[in-house]
C-alpha angles and dihedrals in degrees: 000000000000089000089060090051093050093047090051091045093052094044099047095038091058093042095052094041090055091043094054093043092049092053099044100031090110141354090257092050092052091046090053091050091049089050091053090051089050090053095045099047094070087051089063091044092052091053090056095045117100111244091233094071095056114110122221111261093232092061095046098044094066096049117093115197113186116216091009115188120257117269119273111282096024094103092060098041094099091048093048092046091051092046092051093051091046092049092048090049089052089054090052093050093046094048092047093060113069094215093055100041092111089053090051091050091050092049091048090052091050091052100041094052095064090037088058093048091049092051090049090051091049091049093051093049096040094238114190094202116118114229094220084211091159097019107248106056119101094188109130115251108258150120095324091057091046090056091046093049091046090052091050089047089054090051091051093047092048091051092046092052092045091052093050130099094274090061092065097053118107092240093062098036109112139150090320097120098063097145132251094312093058091044091051091048090051092050090047092050090049091048091053090051090049092049091052091049093050092048094047095114092053092046093049089047090062090065098044115111115257116248112265118242118241114255112243117216 
């Protein structure tokens, strides 16, 4: 069971380190992440809005409102962006300390669950907003990210269960304590998984069809 914990620790530690670094690597990078949060918050609000209050597009399009207020959710975008970065940094710190790894796994679970739901919502509505999950990617948040987040959520949950009280009972004790070599191998395997997860947009991009050239007469 300890191997499962170490794999999850290595995977999620790398993922959240890269995630925090990608968001705060520069002032421009953080501004881009905040802009993506500002664009995605109304998406959540629209899902909760009753259909009856929506106005027909033809009536709204002809109305010009000078100095119109910002869309719902924009006011809190900076707060939400800062909270996300702080929470991800807390996951990194907790996973980096052996005594608080279960806390880090629990925090990662608490973050990845809403991240997965948000990606599902974006996929259903066809949102063109990039998540800026690791800073640089401009790939719109969608089904691929939902699958990735769900996989990471499964890793966090598996590690959390394996680090719980049941993992220390004699019935579940197995070849977990294999020494430093096994622990290092588990961290390395987790790191590889985390690296693949963080590079998912680039990997998916390799299989996208190339743009077709315009036919000249």
